[in-house]
C-alpha positions, 0 to 999 in steps of 0.5 A: 719070676720070684722076688728075693730079699737080700740081706748083707751079713757082716762077717768081720773086717780087715783094716789098712791105710787106703794107700795100700789098696789105692790102685795104679793109675789113680790120682795121688791121694791128698789124704790117707785114711784108715779103711776097714774092709768088711768080709761080706756075706749075703743072705737071699730069702724067699718063701721061707727059703734061705740061700747064702752067698759066701761064708767069710774068713776062717779063724786060722787065717787070723793070727793074733788079731791080724790077717793078710799082710799082718793087718789088723782083722777080725772074723771067723766062725763066731762072726758067721754064727752071730750074723745068722743069729741077728736074722734069727737063723742058724746054720742048719736053716741054710739050704744052699751056699753059693761061693763067688770064688773059693778064696780063704776070705769067701769060703772060710766057714763052709764047714759050718754048713754040713747039710747045705748044698755048696755051689761053685764053678768047676774051674774054681775048683781046678784053680784051687787044685793048681794055684799059680805061685802068686796065689800060693804066696798070697795064700789066696786059697785055704788048701785044707778045703781040698780034702774037705770038699772031696769028702763024699759027705759034702753035697757039692755042685760044680757049675760049668759056666752060666746057669739058672740056679733057682727061680730068680737066681742065676750064676754067671761065670766071670773070672774077672782076672781074680781067679779062674772060676769066679762067678757073679750071682744075679738075684731078682729083687723088688728094685730089679736085678742086683749082682754080687761080683765077689772080688772082681771089684773090691769097692764102689770106687773101683767098680765106678771110676767117677766116684768122688767119696768113700763111705765107710762102715759107719756111713761117714763119707771121705773125699777121694779123687776120681779115676781118670776116664782113660782108666776104663770102665772099672779100676783093677785092684792089686789082686787082678792077675789077668787084666784082659779077663778083668775087662771082659768080666766088667763088660759081662756084669754090665749086661747082667745088672739092671743098672750099672750103679751102686746098690745094683752091683755089689763089690766083694768088700764094699764098706758102705753096704754094712750101713746101707744094705741093699 
């Protein structure tokens, strides 16, 4: 089986007090801190090939330096282009783009890759076509992508369930309660199989309930109270619409990753990945 190198790409950030995203059922925060959550992409490389996982947020979702909830944010096409430049690539060098899901902060710059194959789950496409009211209110999807994706010039592949996409890269449908067609991306690396889980979990402290510190993008640790054992194997965040599907998704991820621990399971907005890499 091929071994892929995985690089973390910084595609922008959104900043909020930790208390805004602090999940229900957690102990009270003794001290609130500002949390900058990155928009993440992942570059998979092997034998001169370049595959991208997620493309960050589109410029139009950042207005006057603010994004969701009128929170300070940065991102957009220039961030995607700069991230590629930092690894000596251009958009034309990307052969395939995999989307964990099609929310506006994960599929926002797909137009930069007109020559690439775009891969997502069929049920995610159907969810974008038929969003529930809460998804519309939160503007989870950029609905202008519908016409773009329908264009015959767009080379798209809609997976239907679990598939082996390439030697050493597998996609597993795992809605996780966040969207109907979320998928996780499992990649064979030198240290074992790592899994990009999109927004089924946003941060390490949600994926791993015993976590006692939050490490920011600069590598600085901040103490946080650990989740009680009664909360379960992982902590759901505010944009989990189906808790039954969430726990099913977490259980599936546990069977896929070589280890269920940080560095093997990669949450969709984990700040420490910016300084630690994979």
